[in-house]
Backbone atoms as SQL, in Angstrom:
CREATE TABLE atoms (id INTEGER PRIMARY KEY, chain TEXT, resi INTEGER, resn TEXT, atom TEXT, x REAL, y REAL, z REAL);
INSERT INTO atoms VALUES
  (1, 'A', 1, 'MET', 'N', -74.707, -27.377, -43.789),
  (2, 'A', 1, 'MET', 'CA', -76.035, -27.636, -43.256),
  (3, 'A', 1, 'MET', 'C', -76.882, -26.354, -43.281),
  (4, 'A', 2, 'GLN', 'N', -76.264, -25.239, -42.912),
  (5, 'A', 2, 'GLN', 'CA', -76.992, -23.966, -42.871),
  (6, 'A', 2, 'GLN', 'C', -77.525, -23.577, -44.246),
  (7, 'A', 3, 'PHE', 'N', -76.759, -23.878, -45.295),
  (8, 'A', 3, 'PHE', 'CA', -77.172, -23.505, -46.639),
  (9, 'A', 3, 'PHE', 'C', -78.378, -24.305, -47.109),
  (10, 'A', 4, 'VAL', 'N', -78.595, -25.455, -46.504),
  (11, 'A', 4, 'VAL', 'CA', -79.750, -26.283, -46.839),
  (12, 'A', 4, 'VAL', 'C', -80.938, -25.936, -45.953),
  (13, 'A', 5, 'THR', 'N', -80.701, -25.846, -44.656),
  (14, 'A', 5, 'THR', 'CA', -81.812, -25.652, -43.721),
  (15, 'A', 5, 'THR', 'C', -82.376, -24.237, -43.719),
  (16, 'A', 6, 'THR', 'N', -81.548, -23.235, -43.922),
  (17, 'A', 6, 'THR', 'CA', -82.041, -21.852, -43.877),
  (18, 'A', 6, 'THR', 'C', -83.102, -21.582, -44.944),
  (19, 'A', 7, 'PRO', 'N', -82.881, -21.928, -46.218),
  (20, 'A', 7, 'PRO', 'CA', -83.947, -21.692, -47.208),
  (21, 'A', 7, 'PRO', 'C', -85.221, -22.488, -46.916),
  (22, 'A', 8, 'ILE', 'N', -85.061, -23.701, -46.417),
  (23, 'A', 8, 'ILE', 'CA', -86.244, -24.506, -46.080),
  (24, 'A', 8, 'ILE', 'C', -86.997, -23.855, -44.921),
  (25, 'A', 9, 'ALA', 'N', -86.265, -23.440, -43.910),
  (26, 'A', 9, 'ALA', 'CA', -86.896, -22.792, -42.759),
  (27, 'A', 9, 'ALA', 'C', -87.603, -21.510, -43.170),
  (28, 'A', 10, 'ARG', 'N', -86.984, -20.737, -44.045),
  (29, 'A', 10, 'ARG', 'CA', -87.625, -19.492, -44.512),
  (30, 'A', 10, 'ARG', 'C', -88.913, -19.784, -45.265),
  (31, 'A', 11, 'ALA', 'N', -88.907, -20.825, -46.080),
  (32, 'A', 11, 'ALA', 'CA', -90.102, -21.169, -46.850),
  (33, 'A', 11, 'ALA', 'C', -91.239, -21.624, -45.938),
  (34, 'A', 12, 'VAL', 'N', -90.897, -22.408, -44.931),
  (35, 'A', 12, 'VAL', 'CA', -91.916, -22.957, -44.036),
  (36, 'A', 12, 'VAL', 'C', -92.332, -21.947, -42.976),
  (37, 'A', 13, 'LEU', 'N', -91.356, -21.259, -42.396),
  (38, 'A', 13, 'LEU', 'CA', -91.619, -20.376, -41.254),
  (39, 'A', 13, 'LEU', 'C', -91.705, -18.905, -41.612),
  (40, 'A', 14, 'GLY', 'N', -91.580, -18.567, -42.879),
  (41, 'A', 14, 'GLY', 'CA', -91.554, -17.172, -43.302),
  (42, 'A', 14, 'GLY', 'C', -92.651, -16.312, -42.710),
  (43, 'A', 15, 'PRO', 'N', -93.924, -16.698, -42.870),
  (44, 'A', 15, 'PRO', 'CA', -94.997, -15.870, -42.308),
  (45, 'A', 15, 'PRO', 'C', -94.909, -15.748, -40.780),
  (46, 'A', 16, 'HIS', 'N', -94.545, -16.825, -40.120),
  (47, 'A', 16, 'HIS', 'CA', -94.395, -16.788, -38.660),
  (48, 'A', 16, 'HIS', 'C', -93.273, -15.840, -38.265),
  (49, 'A', 17, 'MET', 'N', -92.147, -15.912, -38.954),
  (50, 'A', 17, 'MET', 'CA', -91.009, -15.059, -38.624),
  (51, 'A', 17, 'MET', 'C', -91.327, -13.596, -38.883),
  (52, 'A', 18, 'ALA', 'N', -92.135, -13.310, -39.878),
  (53, 'A', 18, 'ALA', 'CA', -92.560, -11.928, -40.130),
  (54, 'A', 18, 'ALA', 'C', -93.389, -11.418, -38.957),
  (55, 'A', 19, 'ASP', 'N', -94.267, -12.267, -38.421),
  (56, 'A', 19, 'ASP', 'CA', -95.056, -11.895, -37.248),
  (57, 'A', 19, 'ASP', 'C', -94.159, -11.662, -36.034),
  (58, 'A', 20, 'VAL', 'N', -93.162, -12.504, -35.858),
  (59, 'A', 20, 'VAL', 'CA', -92.224, -12.348, -34.743),
  (60, 'A', 20, 'VAL', 'C', -91.486, -11.018, -34.861),
  (61, 'A', 21, 'ALA', 'N', -91.040, -10.681, -36.062),
  (62, 'A', 21, 'ALA', 'CA', -90.330, -9.415, -36.270),
  (63, 'A', 21, 'ALA', 'C', -91.230, -8.225, -35.949),
  (64, 'A', 22, 'LEU', 'N', -92.499, -8.289, -36.346),
  (65, 'A', 22, 'LEU', 'CA', -93.431, -7.209, -36.019),
  (66, 'A', 22, 'LEU', 'C', -93.646, -7.095, -34.514),
  (67, 'A', 23, 'MET', 'N', -93.759, -8.229, -33.839),
  (68, 'A', 23, 'MET', 'CA', -93.944, -8.222, -32.391),
  (69, 'A', 23, 'MET', 'C', -92.739, -7.595, -31.703),
  (70, 'A', 24, 'GLU', 'N', -91.538, -7.975, -32.145),
  (71, 'A', 24, 'GLU', 'CA', -90.330, -7.422, -31.542),
  (72, 'A', 24, 'GLU', 'C', -90.240, -5.919, -31.786),
  (73, 'A', 25, 'GLU', 'N', -90.589, -5.477, -32.986),
  (74, 'A', 25, 'GLU', 'CA', -90.572, -4.050, -33.299),
  (75, 'A', 25, 'GLU', 'C', -91.563, -3.293, -32.416),
  (76, 'A', 26, 'PHE', 'N', -92.747, -3.867, -32.223),
  (77, 'A', 26, 'PHE', 'CA', -93.764, -3.243, -31.371),
  (78, 'A', 26, 'PHE', 'C', -93.236, -3.095, -29.940),
  (79, 'A', 27, 'LEU', 'N', -92.655, -4.153, -29.386),
  (80, 'A', 27, 'LEU', 'CA', -92.133, -4.085, -28.017),
  (81, 'A', 27, 'LEU', 'C', -91.022, -3.058, -27.883),
  (82, 'A', 28, 'ARG', 'N', -90.109, -3.038, -28.838),
  (83, 'A', 28, 'ARG', 'CA', -88.999, -2.077, -28.780),
  (84, 'A', 28, 'ARG', 'C', -89.496, -0.633, -28.798),
  (85, 'A', 29, 'GLY', 'N', -90.607, -0.391, -29.472),
  (86, 'A', 29, 'GLY', 'CA', -91.167, 0.960, -29.557),
  (87, 'A', 29, 'GLY', 'C', -92.051, 1.324, -28.383),
  (88, 'A', 30, 'SER', 'N', -92.260, 0.400, -27.467),
  (89, 'A', 30, 'SER', 'CA', -93.149, 0.655, -26.333),
  (90, 'A', 30, 'SER', 'C', -92.367, 1.189, -25.134),
  (91, 'A', 31, 'ASP', 'N', -93.106, 1.636, -24.137),
  (92, 'A', 31, 'ASP', 'CA', -92.508, 2.083, -22.879),
  (93, 'A', 31, 'ASP', 'C', -92.467, 0.961, -21.843),
  (94, 'A', 32, 'LEU', 'N', -92.795, -0.250, -22.245),
  (95, 'A', 32, 'LEU', 'CA', -92.838, -1.388, -21.336),
  (96, 'A', 32, 'LEU', 'C', -91.445, -1.865, -20.955),
  (97, 'A', 33, 'ASP', 'N', -91.332, -2.499, -19.801),
  (98, 'A', 33, 'ASP', 'CA', -90.136, -3.251, -19.446),
  (99, 'A', 33, 'ASP', 'C', -90.353, -4.664, -19.980),
  (100, 'A', 34, 'TRP', 'N', -89.529, -5.085, -20.907),
  (101, 'A', 34, 'TRP', 'CA', -89.718, -6.374, -21.556),
  (102, 'A', 34, 'TRP', 'C', -88.385, -7.093, -21.675),
  (103, 'A', 35, 'THR', 'N', -88.481, -8.392, -21.831),
  (104, 'A', 35, 'THR', 'CA', -87.348, -9.230, -22.177),
  (105, 'A', 35, 'THR', 'C', -87.837, -10.229, -23.214),
  (106, 'A', 36, 'LEU', 'N', -87.179, -10.263, -24.362),
  (107, 'A', 36, 'LEU', 'CA', -87.503, -11.241, -25.396),
  (108, 'A', 36, 'LEU', 'C', -86.555, -12.411, -25.246),
  (109, 'A', 37, 'MET', 'N', -87.088, -13.595, -25.215),
  (110, 'A', 37, 'MET', 'CA', -86.247, -14.779, -25.131),
  (111, 'A', 37, 'MET', 'C', -86.416, -15.570, -26.414),
  (112, 'A', 38, 'ARG', 'N', -85.334, -15.717, -27.136),
  (113, 'A', 38, 'ARG', 'CA', -85.346, -16.484, -28.378),
  (114, 'A', 38, 'ARG', 'C', -84.864, -17.890, -28.075),
  (115, 'A', 39, 'ILE', 'N', -85.735, -18.839, -28.377),
  (116, 'A', 39, 'ILE', 'CA', -85.387, -20.237, -28.104),
  (117, 'A', 39, 'ILE', 'C', -85.446, -21.029, -29.406),
  (118, 'A', 40, 'PRO', 'N', -84.544, -21.979, -29.580),
  (119, 'A', 40, 'PRO', 'CA', -84.577, -22.826, -30.769),
  (120, 'A', 40, 'PRO', 'C', -85.592, -23.961, -30.581),
  (121, 'A', 41, 'TYR', 'N', -85.413, -25.046, -31.281),
  (122, 'A', 41, 'TYR', 'CA', -86.273, -26.220, -31.177),
  (123, 'A', 41, 'TYR', 'C', -86.299, -26.715, -29.733),
  (124, 'A', 42, 'VAL', 'N', -87.503, -26.902, -29.197),
  (125, 'A', 42, 'VAL', 'CA', -87.669, -27.311, -27.804),
  (126, 'A', 42, 'VAL', 'C', -87.865, -28.823, -27.730),
  (127, 'A', 43, 'VAL', 'N', -87.098, -29.460, -26.841),
  (128, 'A', 43, 'VAL', 'CA', -87.160, -30.914, -26.677),
  (129, 'A', 43, 'VAL', 'C', -87.564, -31.264, -25.248),
  (130, 'A', 44, 'ASP', 'N', -88.106, -32.465, -25.087),
  (131, 'A', 44, 'ASP', 'CA', -88.490, -32.964, -23.764),
  (132, 'A', 44, 'ASP', 'C', -87.301, -33.665, -23.124),
  (133, 'A', 45, 'ARG', 'N', -86.540, -32.912, -22.381),
  (134, 'A', 45, 'ARG', 'CA', -85.395, -33.454, -21.656),
  (135, 'A', 45, 'ARG', 'C', -85.368, -32.817, -20.288),
  (136, 'A', 46, 'PRO', 'N', -84.667, -33.416, -19.338),
  (137, 'A', 46, 'PRO', 'CA', -84.628, -32.868, -17.984),
  (138, 'A', 46, 'PRO', 'C', -83.773, -31.598, -17.887),
  (139, 'A', 47, 'LEU', 'N', -83.936, -30.913, -16.786),
  (140, 'A', 47, 'LEU', 'CA', -83.158, -29.720, -16.484),
  (141, 'A', 47, 'LEU', 'C', -81.680, -30.068, -16.339),
  (142, 'A', 48, 'THR', 'N', -80.838, -29.309, -17.025),
  (143, 'A', 48, 'THR', 'CA', -79.397, -29.468, -16.856),
  (144, 'A', 48, 'THR', 'C', -78.787, -28.247, -16.173),
  (145, 'A', 49, 'GLY', 'N', -79.400, -27.075, -16.414),
  (146, 'A', 49, 'GLY', 'CA', -78.832, -25.839, -15.888),
  (147, 'A', 49, 'GLY', 'C', -77.587, -25.409, -16.635),
  (148, 'A', 50, 'ARG', 'N', -77.237, -26.149, -17.682),
  (149, 'A', 50, 'ARG', 'CA', -76.036, -25.844, -18.476),
  (150, 'A', 50, 'ARG', 'C', -76.461, -25.516, -19.907),
  (151, 'A', 51, 'TYR', 'N', -76.457, -24.262, -20.222),
  (152, 'A', 51, 'TYR', 'CA', -76.829, -23.805, -21.560),
  (153, 'A', 51, 'TYR', 'C', -76.101, -22.501, -21.835),
  (154, 'A', 52, 'ARG', 'N', -76.056, -22.135, -23.108),
  (155, 'A', 52, 'ARG', 'CA', -75.405, -20.891, -23.499),
  (156, 'A', 52, 'ARG', 'C', -76.455, -19.805, -23.650),
  (157, 'A', 53, 'THR', 'N', -76.073, -18.570, -23.332),
  (158, 'A', 53, 'THR', 'CA', -76.959, -17.435, -23.533),
  (159, 'A', 53, 'THR', 'C', -76.188, -16.319, -24.232),
  (160, 'A', 54, 'ALA', 'N', -76.931, -15.467, -24.909),
  (161, 'A', 54, 'ALA', 'CA', -76.344, -14.297, -25.545),
  (162, 'A', 54, 'ALA', 'C', -77.357, -13.161, -25.464),
  (163, 'A', 55, 'TYR', 'N', -76.902, -12.010, -25.055),
  (164, 'A', 55, 'TYR', 'CA', -77.745, -10.823, -24.982),
  (165, 'A', 55, 'TYR', 'C', -77.576, -10.006, -26.259),
  (166, 'A', 56, 'GLY', 'N', -78.703, -9.681, -26.888),
  (167, 'A', 56, 'GLY', 'CA', -78.686, -8.793, -28.036),
  (168, 'A', 56, 'GLY', 'C', -78.150, -9.382, -29.326),
  (169, 'A', 57, 'ARG', 'N', -77.971, -10.676, -29.375),
  (170, 'A', 57, 'ARG', 'CA', -77.489, -11.315, -30.603),
  (171, 'A', 57, 'ARG', 'C', -77.937, -12.772, -30.617),
  (172, 'A', 58, 'ASN', 'N', -77.784, -13.404, -31.772),
  (173, 'A', 58, 'ASN', 'CA', -78.094, -14.820, -31.886),
  (174, 'A', 58, 'ASN', 'C', -76.883, -15.653, -31.477),
  (175, 'A', 59, 'LEU', 'N', -77.127, -16.894, -31.147),
  (176, 'A', 59, 'LEU', 'CA', -76.061, -17.836, -30.823),
  (177, 'A', 59, 'LEU', 'C', -75.757, -18.700, -32.031),
  (178, 'A', 60, 'ARG', 'N', -74.511, -18.861, -32.339),
  (179, 'A', 60, 'ARG', 'CA', -74.111, -19.755, -33.427),
  (180, 'A', 60, 'ARG', 'C', -74.403, -21.200, -33.012),
  (181, 'A', 61, 'GLY', 'N', -74.981, -21.953, -33.914),
  (182, 'A', 61, 'GLY', 'CA', -75.268, -23.356, -33.645),
  (183, 'A', 61, 'GLY', 'C', -76.367, -23.572, -32.620),
  (184, 'A', 62, 'ALA', 'N', -77.264, -22.610, -32.497),
  (185, 'A', 62, 'ALA', 'CA', -78.372, -22.732, -31.537),
  (186, 'A', 62, 'ALA', 'C', -79.442, -23.633, -32.141),
  (187, 'A', 63, 'LEU', 'N', -79.379, -24.909, -31.824),
  (188, 'A', 63, 'LEU', 'CA', -80.279, -25.869, -32.455),
  (189, 'A', 63, 'LEU', 'C', -81.411, -26.336, -31.557),
  (190, 'A', 64, 'ARG', 'N', -81.138, -26.483, -30.242),
  (191, 'A', 64, 'ARG', 'CA', -82.196, -27.005, -29.371),
  (192, 'A', 64, 'ARG', 'C', -81.957, -26.603, -27.925),
  (193, 'A', 65, 'ILE', 'N', -83.029, -26.748, -27.149),
  (194, 'A', 65, 'ILE', 'CA', -82.999, -26.498, -25.705),
  (195, 'A', 65, 'ILE', 'C', -84.145, -27.313, -25.109),
  (196, 'A', 66, 'SER', 'N', -83.979, -27.795, -23.903),
  (197, 'A', 66, 'SER', 'CA', -85.083, -28.529, -23.266),
  (198, 'A', 66, 'SER', 'C', -86.083, -27.533, -22.689),
  (199, 'A', 67, 'ARG', 'N', -87.321, -27.968, -22.564),
  (200, 'A', 67, 'ARG', 'CA', -88.352, -27.135, -21.944),
  (201, 'A', 67, 'ARG', 'C', -87.914, -26.731, -20.535),
  (202, 'A', 68, 'ALA', 'N', -87.336, -27.671, -19.820),
  (203, 'A', 68, 'ALA', 'CA', -86.924, -27.407, -18.442),
  (204, 'A', 68, 'ALA', 'C', -85.833, -26.341, -18.385),
  (205, 'A', 69, 'ASP', 'N', -84.854, -26.408, -19.282),
  (206, 'A', 69, 'ASP', 'CA', -83.794, -25.401, -19.281),
  (207, 'A', 69, 'ASP', 'C', -84.299, -24.047, -19.768),
  (208, 'A', 70, 'ALA', 'N', -85.210, -24.030, -20.737),
  (209, 'A', 70, 'ALA', 'CA', -85.796, -22.767, -21.180),
  (210, 'A', 70, 'ALA', 'C', -86.567, -22.117, -20.035),
  (211, 'A', 71, 'ALA', 'N', -87.352, -22.906, -19.308),
  (212, 'A', 71, 'ALA', 'CA', -88.095, -22.380, -18.165),
  (213, 'A', 71, 'ALA', 'C', -87.146, -21.902, -17.070),
  (214, 'A', 72, 'HIS', 'N', -86.069, -22.626, -16.863),
  (215, 'A', 72, 'HIS', 'CA', -85.064, -22.251, -15.870),
  (216, 'A', 72, 'HIS', 'C', -84.516, -20.857, -16.166),
  (217, 'A', 73, 'LEU', 'N', -84.172, -20.611, -17.429),
  (218, 'A', 73, 'LEU', 'CA', -83.659, -19.293, -17.797),
  (219, 'A', 73, 'LEU', 'C', -84.738, -18.227, -17.674),
  (220, 'A', 74, 'MET', 'N', -85.962, -18.532, -18.087),
  (221, 'A', 74, 'MET', 'CA', -87.039, -17.551, -17.969),
  (222, 'A', 74, 'MET', 'C', -87.176, -17.068, -16.532),
  (223, 'A', 75, 'LEU', 'N', -87.183, -17.999, -15.607),
  (224, 'A', 75, 'LEU', 'CA', -87.306, -17.626, -14.193),
  (225, 'A', 75, 'LEU', 'C', -86.073, -16.878, -13.708),
  (226, 'A', 76, 'ALA', 'N', -84.896, -17.259, -14.204),
  (227, 'A', 76, 'ALA', 'CA', -83.663, -16.588, -13.791),
  (228, 'A', 76, 'ALA', 'C', -83.613, -15.145, -14.289),
  (229, 'A', 77, 'LEU', 'N', -84.256, -14.857, -15.420),
  (230, 'A', 77, 'LEU', 'CA', -84.222, -13.509, -15.985),
  (231, 'A', 77, 'LEU', 'C', -85.148, -12.537, -15.267),
  (232, 'A', 78, 'VAL', 'N', -86.140, -13.064, -14.557),
  (233, 'A', 78, 'VAL', 'CA', -87.082, -12.201, -13.845),
  (234, 'A', 78, 'VAL', 'C', -86.322, -11.402, -12.791),
  (235, 'A', 79, 'GLY', 'N', -86.475, -10.102, -12.849),
  (236, 'A', 79, 'GLY', 'CA', -85.839, -9.241, -11.860),
  (237, 'A', 79, 'GLY', 'C', -84.393, -8.891, -12.156),
  (238, 'A', 80, 'ARG', 'N', -83.829, -9.392, -13.244),
  (239, 'A', 80, 'ARG', 'CA', -82.453, -9.028, -13.600),
  (240, 'A', 80, 'ARG', 'C', -82.470, -7.722, -14.391),
  (241, 'A', 81, 'PRO', 'N', -81.911, -6.660, -13.860),
  (242, 'A', 81, 'PRO', 'CA', -81.926, -5.378, -14.573),
  (243, 'A', 81, 'PRO', 'C', -81.250, -5.445, -15.946),
  (244, 'A', 82, 'GLU', 'N', -80.209, -6.268, -16.072),
  (245, 'A', 82, 'GLU', 'CA', -79.506, -6.347, -17.356),
  (246, 'A', 82, 'GLU', 'C', -80.336, -7.025, -18.448),
  (247, 'A', 83, 'ALA', 'N', -81.446, -7.672, -18.065),
  (248, 'A', 83, 'ALA', 'CA', -82.302, -8.345, -19.045),
  (249, 'A', 83, 'ALA', 'C', -83.448, -7.451, -19.522),
  (250, 'A', 84, 'VAL', 'N', -83.658, -6.330, -18.865),
  (251, 'A', 84, 'VAL', 'CA', -84.770, -5.444, -19.237),
  (252, 'A', 84, 'VAL', 'C', -84.456, -4.771, -20.565),
  (253, 'A', 85, 'ARG', 'N', -85.443, -4.835, -21.473),
  (254, 'A', 85, 'ARG', 'CA', -85.329, -4.267, -22.813),
  (255, 'A', 85, 'ARG', 'C', -84.187, -4.911, -23.602),
  (256, 'A', 86, 'GLN', 'N', -84.038, -6.214, -23.388),
  (257, 'A', 86, 'GLN', 'CA', -82.994, -6.987, -24.068),
  (258, 'A', 86, 'GLN', 'C', -83.606, -8.209, -24.736),
  (259, 'A', 87, 'THR', 'N', -82.931, -8.659, -25.774),
  (260, 'A', 87, 'THR', 'CA', -83.233, -9.943, -26.392),
  (261, 'A', 87, 'THR', 'C', -82.203, -10.935, -25.903),
  (262, 'A', 88, 'VAL', 'N', -82.670, -12.069, -25.381),
  (263, 'A', 88, 'VAL', 'CA', -81.778, -13.088, -24.849),
  (264, 'A', 88, 'VAL', 'C', -82.001, -14.378, -25.639),
  (265, 'A', 89, 'THR', 'N', -80.930, -14.904, -26.198),
  (266, 'A', 89, 'THR', 'CA', -80.997, -16.158, -26.939),
  (267, 'A', 89, 'THR', 'C', -80.405, -17.256, -26.054),
  (268, 'A', 90, 'VAL', 'N', -81.025, -18.425, -26.091),
  (269, 'A', 90, 'VAL', 'CA', -80.568, -19.545, -25.274),
  (270, 'A', 90, 'VAL', 'C', -80.500, -20.803, -26.125),
  (271, 'A', 91, 'ALA', 'N', -79.517, -21.637, -25.869),
  (272, 'A', 91, 'ALA', 'CA', -79.381, -22.930, -26.560),
  (273, 'A', 91, 'ALA', 'C', -78.272, -23.711, -25.895),
  (274, 'A', 92, 'TYR', 'N', -78.143, -24.979, -26.243),
  (275, 'A', 92, 'TYR', 'CA', -77.035, -25.790, -25.761),
  (276, 'A', 92, 'TYR', 'C', -75.800, -25.502, -26.575);
């Protein structure tokens, strides 16, 4: 599946992903306290509170997350020292 979807995603999302990479590079070079949250395809589903996270790396098989669970993690990361200047990936 990855061999099919990755080239398609690059063709469609290439310019967007280039902008994302520039934004991440800008933040990393700043003196700001930041947390980048990488989320996959967002779906309209209720809060479960059960999702996988990874700091500083991507998650294998990260295909989707509900808006409610993404928001749940965003709020949970506020004030967490281990999340400052980190990239956090979330998915089911």
